[in-house]
N, C-alpha and C positions, 0 to 999 in steps of 0.2 A: 181787497181781494178776499173772497170767502174761502175758508179752509175746505180741503177735500175730505169728504166723509164717505167711507165705503158703504155700499148698500148691505142690507141684511143678507141678501142672497150671496153676495161676494164673501161675506164673513162665513156663512155656512159652507160654501164651497171650500174655503180655506181650511176650515175644521175637518171637512170630509176628506180632504187630501192629506190630512195628518199634520198640517202646519199649525202649531199652537197659536192661540190668541193670548198674548201676554197681558199682564196687568197694566203695563205701560201703554200698550196699544188701546186697551179699553178706556184708560184714563184720557188719552189723547183724543179719542173719538168723542168722549163726553165733553171735553173742553171745546172741541170744534163745534159740537152741537150747541153748546152754551153761547159760543161766539155768534153763531148763525141766528139763534132764536133770541138772544139777549135775555133769556129767562132761565136757562138751564137745559140739561139734556131732555130730549124728546121722549115722553113716555111710550115705551114699546118700540123705540127707534133703534138705530144702529148701535148706539152706546149700550143700551140695555141688552141687545143681542150679543154684543161683544163680551160684556160682563158675564152673561149667562153661559156663553160658550167657554169662556176662561174658567169659570167655576166648575162646569161639568168636566172639562179636561183635567183640572186639578184633582177632582174627586176620582176620576178614572186612574190617574197616575198614582194616587195614594192607595187605592184598592189593589192595583196591579203590583205596586211596590211591596205592600204588606204580604201578598201571596209569594212574591219572588224571594222574600227573606225567609220563607218557611222551608224546612227540608223538603225536597221533592217528594219523598215517599209519604209525606203527611198532607199533601194537597187533596182536598175532597171535592165532591160534586157541588157542595155548598159554596166552596171557595170559587169554583168555576162559574157558578150562577151569579155571584156577586160581581165578578169581573165582567161577565157578559152584560149584566144590567147596566153597569157604569159605562162600558164601551158603547152599548147601544144608544145611550143618551148622548154620547159625544157624536156618533156618526149619524144619528137620526133614524136608526133602523137596526135590524139584526146585523151583527158583524158577520162577515163572510169567511170563507176559507182563508187560511193564512193569517187570520187576525190573532191578536193576543189572547182573546177569550177562547178561540178555537184551540190554540196550543194548550191553554190551561185545562180545557175540557178533556183533551186527549190524555194529558198526564193524570187527571182525576180518574178517568175511565180505566187506565192501566193500573192505577193504585187499587181501585175497587175490584178489578178482575184478579189481582194478586192478593186480595184480602188485606191490603195495608191501610186502607182508609175507608 
């Protein structure tokens, strides 16, 4: 019986819904592809997509975490731009209202208006 490998589209939907792709999932998909092909993961296949999504999600979490540890009155527009760029890579387009980057942008705008950042 061949292992079940999610499609690249299913993985992207998972990421867009905010469900993380774990390193364990990416590794399991790579192992499943290797079993199916008997040669290794498929170049540009589901395992590559899963690993890429995982890496982008981790980058976003790192950027957002760095900003979250700053004092609120020190958050700048540059900080907001970094978070927005990382979040856009995760969701595959501009983050919308209510997103983390929208919240950071709002804080940065308030700080700029108040002359704090």
